[in-house]
C-alpha positions in Angstrom: 20.0 -11.1 10.2 16.8 -11.8 12.0 14.7 -8.7 12.8 11.5 -8.2 14.8 9.6 -5.0 14.3 7.2 -4.0 17.1 4.4 -1.9 15.7 2.0 -0.1 18.2 -0.8 0.3 15.7 -2.9 -1.8 13.3 -2.7 -2.1 9.5 -2.6 1.0 7.3 -2.6 3.4 10.3 0.0 6.0 11.1 3.5 4.5 11.3 2.4 1.4 9.3 3.5 3.3 6.2 7.0 3.5 7.8 7.4 0.0 9.2 6.1 -2.0 6.2 8.2 -0.6 3.3 11.3 -0.5 5.6 10.8 -4.2 6.4 10.2 -5.1 2.8 13.4 -3.3 1.7 15.4 -5.1 4.5 14.0 -8.4 3.2 15.3 -7.5 -0.3 18.7 -7.1 1.4 18.6 -10.6 2.7 17.1 -10.1 6.2 14.4 -12.2 7.8 11.8 -9.7 9.0 8.8 -10.3 11.2 6.4 -7.6 12.1 3.9 -7.7 15.0 0.9 -5.4 15.1 -2.6 -5.1 16.5 -5.6 -6.6 14.8 -8.0 -4.0 13.6 -10.9 -6.2 14.6 -12.0 -7.7 18.0 -10.8 -11.1 16.8 -10.0 -14.1 18.9 -7.5 -15.5 16.4 -3.9 -14.8 15.7 -3.4 -14.2 11.9 -0.2 -14.4 9.9 0.4 -13.2 6.3 3.4 -12.6 4.1 3.7 -9.2 2.4 6.6 -9.0 -0.1 8.8 -11.2 2.1 7.7 -9.7 5.5 5.9 -12.0 7.9 3.1 -9.9 9.5 1.6 -11.3 12.7 -1.6 -9.7 14.0 -2.4 -10.1 17.7 -6.1 -10.6 18.6 -7.8 -7.8 20.5 -9.0 -9.7 23.5 -10.9 -8.0 26.3 -8.8 -5.9 28.5 -7.8 -2.3 29.2 -7.8 -0.3 26.0 -4.9 2.1 25.8 -4.7 4.9 23.3 -7.0 5.5 20.4 -5.5 2.7 18.2 -7.3 0.1 20.3 -4.3 -1.6 21.9 -5.5 -4.1 24.5 -3.5 -4.7 27.7 -2.1 -6.8 29.1 -2.6 -9.5 26.4 -0.9 -7.6 23.7 2.2 -6.8 25.8 2.5 -10.3 27.3 2.4 -12.0 24.0 5.1 -9.7 22.5 7.4 -10.4 25.4 7.0 -14.1 25.1 7.4 -14.0 21.4 10.7 -12.1 21.8 11.9 -14.8 24.3 11.2 -17.6 21.9 12.2 -15.9 18.6 16.0 -15.7 18.9 16.1 -12.4 17.1 19.2 -10.4 16.3 17.4 -7.1 16.5 14.1 -5.9 18.0 13.2 -2.5 16.6 10.3 -0.9 18.5 8.4 1.9 16.7 6.9 4.5 19.0 6.6 4.9 22.8 3.3 3.2 23.3 3.2 0.5 26.0 3.0 -2.4 23.5 6.3 -1.2 22.1 8.1 0.2 25.1 7.4 -2.6 27.6 8.6 -5.4 25.3 11.7 -3.4 24.4 12.5 -3.1 28.1 11.9 -6.8 28.7 14.1 -8.0 25.9 17.4 -7.9 28.0 15.7 -10.4 30.4 14.0 -12.8 28.0 16.6 -12.6 25.2 19.9 -11.1 26.5 21.8 -11.4 23.2 19.2 -9.4 21.2 19.9 -5.8 20.3 17.1 -3.3 21.0 16.4 -0.1 19.0 13.7 2.5 19.7 12.3 4.5 16.7 11.0 8.1 17.0 9.0 9.3 14.0 6.8 11.9 15.6 6.8 14.5 18.4 4.1 14.0 21.0 5.0 16.2 23.9 6.4 19.8 23.9 4.0 21.1 21.3 3.7 17.9 19.3 0.9 15.8 18.1 -0.9 15.9 21.5 -0.9 19.7 21.5 -0.8 21.7 24.7 -0.7 19.7 27.9 -4.2 19.5 29.4 -5.0 20.1 33.1 -3.5 17.5 35.4 -6.8 16.9 37.3 -8.5 15.5 34.2 -8.2 12.0 32.8 -6.8 13.4 29.5 -4.3 15.4 31.5 -3.0 12.2 33.2 -2.9 10.5 29.9 -0.8 13.4 28.5 1.7 13.0 31.4 1.8 9.3 30.9 2.6 9.8 27.2 5.2 12.4 27.9 7.0 10.2 30.4 7.2 7.3 28.0 8.3 9.4 25.1 11.2 10.7 27.1 12.1 7.5 28.9 11.5 4.6 26.5 15.1 4.7 25.1 16.6 4.5 28.5 17.1 0.7 28.4 17.6 0.3 24.6 20.9 0.0 22.7 20.2 2.6 20.1 17.6 5.2 18.9 16.6 5.9 15.3 15.0 9.3 14.5 13.2 10.4 11.4 14.4 14.0 11.6 17.3 16.1 12.8 14.9 18.0 15.0 14.1 14.7 16.9 17.8 14.0 17.1 18.3 17.4 18.8 15.4 16.8 21.2 16.6 13.3 22.0 20.1 14.7 22.9 18.4 17.2 25.2 17.2 14.3 27.3 20.8 13.3 27.9 21.2 10.3 25.6 24.6 9.3 24.2 24.9 11.0 20.7 26.9 8.1 19.3 23.9 5.8 19.7 21.4 8.1 17.9 21.0 7.3 14.2 19.2 9.3 11.5 16.7 7.1 9.6 14.4 9.2 7.4 11.3 8.0 5.7 11.8 6.7 2.2 10.1 7.1 -1.1 7.9 4.3 -2.6 9.5 4.5 -6.0 8.0 1.1 -7.1 4.5 1.9 -6.1 4.4 5.5 -7.3 5.8 6.4 -10.8 5.5 9.3 -13.2 2.8 8.7 -15.8 0.9 10.4 -18.7 -0.9 13.4 -17.1 -3.5 13.7 -19.8 -4.5 10.0 -19.6 -4.6 10.2 -15.8 -6.9 13.3 -16.0 -9.1 11.6 -18.5 -9.6 8.6 -16.3 -10.3 10.8 -13.2 -12.6 13.2 -15.0 -10.3 16.1 -14.3 -10.0 19.1 -16.7 -7.2 19.0 -19.3 -6.9 22.8 -19.6 -6.2 23.7 -15.9 -3.1 23.6 -13.7 -3.7 21.2 -10.8 -2.4 21.4 -7.3 -2.8 18.2 -5.2 -2.9 18.0 -1.4 -3.0 14.6 0.4 -3.8 14.4 4.1 -4.3 12.0 6.9 -4.2 14.7 9.5 -5.3 18.1 8.2 -2.9 20.1 10.4 -2.3 23.0 8.0 -5.0 22.3 5.4 -6.4 25.9 5.5 -3.1 27.1 4.0 -4.3 25.5 0.8 -7.5 27.6 0.9 -5.4 30.7 1.5 -3.3 29.9 -1.5 -6.3 29.4 -3.8 -7.6 32.9 -2.7 -4.3 34.5 -3.6 -3.3 32.8 -6.9 -5.6 34.8 -9.2 -4.0 38.1 -8.1 -0.6 36.5 -8.9 -1.6 35.8 -12.5 -2.8 32.2 -12.1 -6.5 32.2 -12.5 -6.9 28.8 -14.2 -5.8 26.6 -11.3 -7.7 23.8 -9.6 -6.8 22.2 -6.3 -7.7 18.7 -5.2 -7.7 17.8 -1.5 -7.5 14.1 -0.9 -7.9 12.1 2.3 -9.1 13.1 5.7 -10.6 16.4 4.9 -12.9 17.2 7.7 -16.2 19.1 7.9 -14.5 22.2 9.2 -12.3 22.5 6.1 -15.2 21.6 3.7 -17.4 24.3 5.3 -14.6 26.9 5.0 -14.3 26.1 1.3 -18.0 26.9 0.9 -17.8 30.0 3.1 -14.9 31.4 1.1 -16.6 30.8 -2.2 -13.9 28.4 -3.4 -16.1 25.4 -4.3 -15.5 25.9 -8.0 -11.7 25.8 -7.7 -11.2 23.2 -5.0 -12.4 19.6 -5.3 -12.5 17.3 -2.3 -12.7 13.7 -3.3 -11.8 12.6 0.3 -10.7 9.0 0.8 -9.9 7.3 -2.5 -8.4 4.0 -3.6 -4.6 3.4 -3.9 -5.0 3.3 -7.7 -6.9 6.6 -7.9 -4.2 8.2 -5.6 -1.5 7.2 -8.1 -3.6 8.7 -10.9 -4.2 11.9 -9.0 -0.4 12.4 -8.4 0.3 11.7 -12.1 -2.4 14.2 -13.1 -1.2 17.0 -10.9 1.4 19.8 -11.6 2.4 20.5 -8.0 2.2 18.5 -4.7 1.3 20.6 -1.7 2.9 20.2 1.7 1.7 23.2 3.7 3.6 23.6 7.0 3.2 26.2 9.7 6.2 26.9 11.9 5.3 24.5 14.7 7.3 22.1 16.8 5.3 19.2 15.4 6.1 20.1 11.8 9.8 20.5 12.6 9.9 17.0 14.0 8.2 15.0 11.3 8.7 13.6 7.8 5.3 12.9 6.1 5.2 9.8 3.9 3.2 11.7 1.3 6.1 13.9 0.3 8.0 10.7 -0.8 4.9 9.7 -2.9 4.8 13.2 -4.5 8.5 13.0 -5.5 8.3 9.3 -6.7 5.4 10.4 -9.0 7.7 13.1 -10.5 5.7 15.8 -8.8 7.5 19.0 -7.7 6.7 19.9 -4.1 5.7 23.2 -2.6 6.3 23.5 1.1 7.8 25.8 3.7 11.3 26.0 5.1 10.2 24.0 8.2 11.8 20.7 9.4 13.1 17.8 7.3 10.8 18.3 4.3 11.7 22.0 3.9 15.4 21.1 4.1 15.2 18.3 1.5 13.2 20.3 -1.0 15.4 23.4 -0.6 18.6 21.4 -1.0 17.4 19.2 -3.9 15.6 21.9 -5.8 12.7 19.5 -6.5 10.2 22.2 -5.8 10.1 25.3 -3.6 10.5 25.9 0.1 9.1 29.2 1.3 8.6 31.2 4.5 5.8 29.6 6.5 3.1 32.1 5.8 0.2 32.1 3.3 1.5 34.9 1.1 5.0 33.4 0.7 3.5 30.0 0.1 1.3 31.3 -2.6 4.2 33.2 -4.2 6.3 30.1 -4.2 3.5 28.0 -5.9 3.1 30.8 -8.5 6.8 30.6 -9.2 6.7 26.9 -9.6 3.7 27.1 -12.0 5.7 29.6 -14.2 8.7 27.2 -14.6 9.2 24.6 -17.3 7.6 21.4 -15.9 9.7 18.6 -17.4 13.0 19.5 -15.7 11.2 19.8 -12.4 9.5 16.5 -12.8 12.8 14.7 -13.7 14.5 16.3 -10.7 11.6 15.3 -8.4 11.9 11.6 -9.5 15.7 11.7 -9.2 15.4 13.0 -5.6 12.9 10.2 -4.8 15.3 7.6 -6.2 18.1 8.9 -3.9 15.7 8.6 -1.0 14.2 5.2 -1.9 13.3 2.7 0.8 16.2 0.5 -0.4 18.6 3.4 0.4 16.9 3.9 3.8 17.1 0.1 4.5 20.9 0.1 3.8 21.2 2.8 6.4 19.1 0.8 8.8 21.2 -2.3 8.2 24.3 -0.3 9.0 22.7 0.9 12.2 21.9 -2.6 13.3 25.4 -3.9 12.5 27.1 -1.0 14.2 24.9 -1.5 17.3 25.5 -5.3 17.4 29.3 -4.8 16.9 29.4 -2.2 19.7 27.5 -4.6 22.1 29.8 -7.5 21.3 32.9 -5.4 21.8 31.8 -3.6 25.0 31.5 -4.7 28.6 29.6 -1.5 29.4 26.0 -1.4 30.6 23.5 -1.7 27.7 21.6 1.5 28.6 22.4 5.1 27.9 23.7 7.8 30.2 20.5 9.5 31.3 20.0 12.8 33.0 16.2 12.8 33.3 13.4 14.0 31.1 
């Protein structure tokens, strides 16, 4: 099977951590996988590299209209992708996200490559309380951009053969737009079980300079949507009988959170290493006792499935989260941690309960859960989605687009 993945971002940004491991796992199943993404630099050259069997083609950022904060350049990026589809003789084009450099090539595929199946992937919620937040006033430039985003999020699947969604919440929202339920497929994020593995906690702590005599909670963030729940927990744990606890906050921890740590007097119990190397991230997860996934009860949290949860589980780290969305459901059903009500007091009580349990059984269960959600398992589901969609197209004389009732 020959697959093209259309990525709206550049390397190691956002959905990159979904596209790449999925493509690599599909390659291991025998597929030919090409991925197109945006160069992170203002380059004039096309670059191609191989990453564990996946051919990754980066499009130069020529001068043009810059759309969205990822630096996508129009029209060059879109025009190249459309031409590439026309020449590539792909069996499947899988577009990730509703950005123009994904949506417009998907819509053009029936013209330039009529035999190719098209699939649109939803991994985040942007409108209706999602990543963009409340809709801004229509008379502002940002307000018009919001409406532009909203329209494409709702309408991009209109001319595609199938839709993949990362969560049951996104399936429900997609159905509400009137799309055929038989063409919506659940495709969760997987766990990187080869990159992240359990290890010797004492050795990892020694290498990182972390204390051996404290329990450690680890929080990893790209977007710090609910990071202050970690601070709330650290204020409450001493009263719950857990005084000797340290939290590490890794990644994009902004100035507001750092200042709040100082203001609350938590600098001695919360360390903020910020951005670290991949190798140090592996060590931090091996050194920790609990992986934190704080989630308020928001539409955005119900829709998503953060990659870091898979990294926690693959490292044998039990997860503390709230009963919100896909992550809450998986942790509650698997028992690989605790899923509480989405408030600070319940979250702190759940973490205190985890810290009181024997650790080895929890670690084994976390790793077993990760193996059942590995990218190889997810790729098998993706392959089944592709084959089902191809078979439906070959056996049907119906129009290739969905029944649509409006956004």
